[in-house]
C-alpha positions, 0 to 999 in steps of 0.5 A: 528498510523502508516500505509502502503498502498500495491497496488495490480495489474500488471497493476500498475507495468507496468505502464498501470495505475497510482496509485491515490487511494494511492494518495487519501488514503495518503492524507485522512489519514493524515488529520485523524492523520495517518503517511503513512510510505510506500507505495508498489506496488506489483504484483497480485503473490499469494507469492509477496502478503503474504510477501508484507502482512509479513513484513508490519506487522513489520512496522506498525500498520494499512495495507490498501490493494487496 
C-alpha cells in the first residue's frame, strides 16, 4: 500500500516548529509495510487543504493528515 502524509500548519511552513509527526508516522508505517511516497506540508488555508487532498488521491491509497 502507498501512503502520503499531509501536514497542515502555517507554523511548519515558517519554520516555527519542526515536523516531527511526519518522521514518527513514516517510521511506524514503514515498519508495517506501508510505503510513504510523499510528505506534503501546506498552509492552514481551506483551499490548500482541499487541493492537497484532491492531488493525493491520484497517487496513493492512504492519506494521513496531521
